[in-house]
C-alpha positions as CSV (number, residue, x, y, z in Angstrom):
1,M,0.0,0.0,0.0
2,S,1.3,3.4,-0.9
3,I,2.3,5.7,2.0
4,L,0.2,8.5,0.4
5,F,-3.1,6.6,0.5
6,N,-3.4,5.0,3.9
7,R,-5.9,5.9,6.6
8,K,-3.6,8.0,8.7
9,M,-2.6,10.2,5.7
10,G,-6.2,10.6,4.7
11,F,-7.2,11.6,8.2
12,S,-4.4,14.2,8.3
13,F,-5.5,15.6,5.0
14,L,-9.1,15.8,6.3
15,I,-7.9,17.7,9.4
16,A,-6.0,20.2,7.1
17,V,-9.0,20.7,4.8
18,T,-11.2,21.2,7.9
19,G,-8.8,24.0,8.9
20,L,-9.2,25.6,5.5
21,L,-12.9,25.4,5.8
22,F,-12.7,27.1,9.2
23,L,-10.7,29.9,7.6
24,F,-13.3,30.2,4.8
25,I,-16.1,30.4,7.4
26,E,-14.2,33.1,9.3
27,S,-13.6,35.3,6.3
28,T,-17.1,34.9,5.0
29,Y,-19.4,35.2,8.0
30,Y,-17.9,35.9,11.4
31,Q,-15.9,39.1,11.4
32,Y,-17.4,42.6,11.6
33,V,-16.7,46.0,13.0
34,D,-19.4,47.4,15.3
35,A,-20.6,51.0,15.7
36,Q,-17.8,51.8,18.2
37,G,-15.1,50.6,15.7
38,Q,-14.3,47.4,17.6
39,L,-13.5,44.3,15.6
40,H,-15.4,41.2,16.5
41,E,-14.0,37.8,15.4
42,S,-14.8,34.2,16.2
43,W,-12.7,31.3,17.1
44,F,-12.7,30.0,13.6
45,M,-9.4,31.7,12.6
46,P,-7.3,30.3,15.4
47,L,-8.9,26.9,15.0
48,G,-8.3,27.0,11.3
49,F,-4.6,27.7,11.7
50,L,-4.3,25.1,14.4
51,F,-6.0,22.4,12.3
52,I,-3.9,23.3,9.2
53,F,-0.7,23.1,11.3
54,I,-1.7,19.8,13.0
55,G,-2.8,18.2,9.7
56,L,0.4,19.3,7.8
57,L,2.6,18.2,10.7
58,A,1.0,14.8,10.9
59,M,1.3,14.4,7.1
60,G,5.0,15.2,7.2
61,I,5.6,12.8,10.1
62,F,3.7,10.0,8.2
63,I,5.6,10.6,5.0
64,I,9.0,10.6,6.8
65,V,8.2,7.4,8.8
66,G,6.8,5.7,5.7
67,T,9.9,6.6,3.7
68,F,12.2,5.2,6.4
69,K,10.2,2.0,6.6
70,A,10.3,1.6,2.8
71,I,14.1,2.2,2.8
72,R,14.6,-0.3,5.6
73,Q,12.5,-2.9,3.9
74,S,14.4,-2.5,0.6
75,L,17.7,-2.9,2.3
76,A,16.7,-6.0,4.2
């Protein structure tokens, strides 16, 4: 099975896409400036960046571990 198409990699990709969706929701719906000039934002932006970071970090770890496993199996 390819290291790019296993369940862990798919779940990591889903987490990163969820982060992008959070950022889209933040930019579309949940930020405004009230009458006093104060900016109101939701938690979608920090959650979006957090999910993107965790998803990309997990994908990187799974790619590195999968590559080392493939190299070790080819040498054995």
